[in-house]
C-alpha positions, 0 to 999 in steps of 0.5 A, a space after each residue: 665510417 671512422 670510428 671516431 663518428 662511432 658511438 656504439 654498436 647494436 644488435 637487431 631484438 624482437 623489439 628493437 635493438 640492444 648494446 652499447 653508447 660509448 662517448 668520450 663521458 659516457 659508456 652504457 648499455 641501450 635498448 632501443 624499443 619501438 614505441 607502443 603509443 605511435 600513431 599514424 599521422 602523429 610527431 610520436 617517434 618510432 622508438 625509445 631509447 633507454 639507457 643503463 639497467 633501470 632503462 633511463 630515458 635518454 631519445 628517441 629515434 624515427 624510420 627516415 628514407 634516405 633520398 638516395 637510395 630510397 632505404 630506411 634507417 633509423 634517425 636518433 634524438 640523444 639527450 641527457 645530463 650525462 650526454 652533455 648541455 645539447 643534443 646528440 644527433 645520431 643514425 642507425 646504420 648496419 654493419 658491413 658484412 654482418 647482418 646481425 650487427 649495426 653502428 650508432 654513427 654520430 650526425 653532426 649535422 642533425 
């Protein structure tokens, strides 16, 4: 993992994750919260991504299972005028040797 791929760091909470999203043109607090509308068998995301003090919606997250390890992770899709004209895809991964922190890693392949 290189720093260029890290879009921010978050900490797990009772309802999801909290931390900071830091990109070239944007640095804002974010919350990634469990989606209360999620129902099994639907395309609803597992999480909603909210930015800033007002909690503006900027994305969503889906729980996925890694093919190689079988471990679950959260795949994010971010979209907002502040981010730019294209969606940003990222994954949440644990930080080594720190069970409470996670890193948001840019996923250019989407």
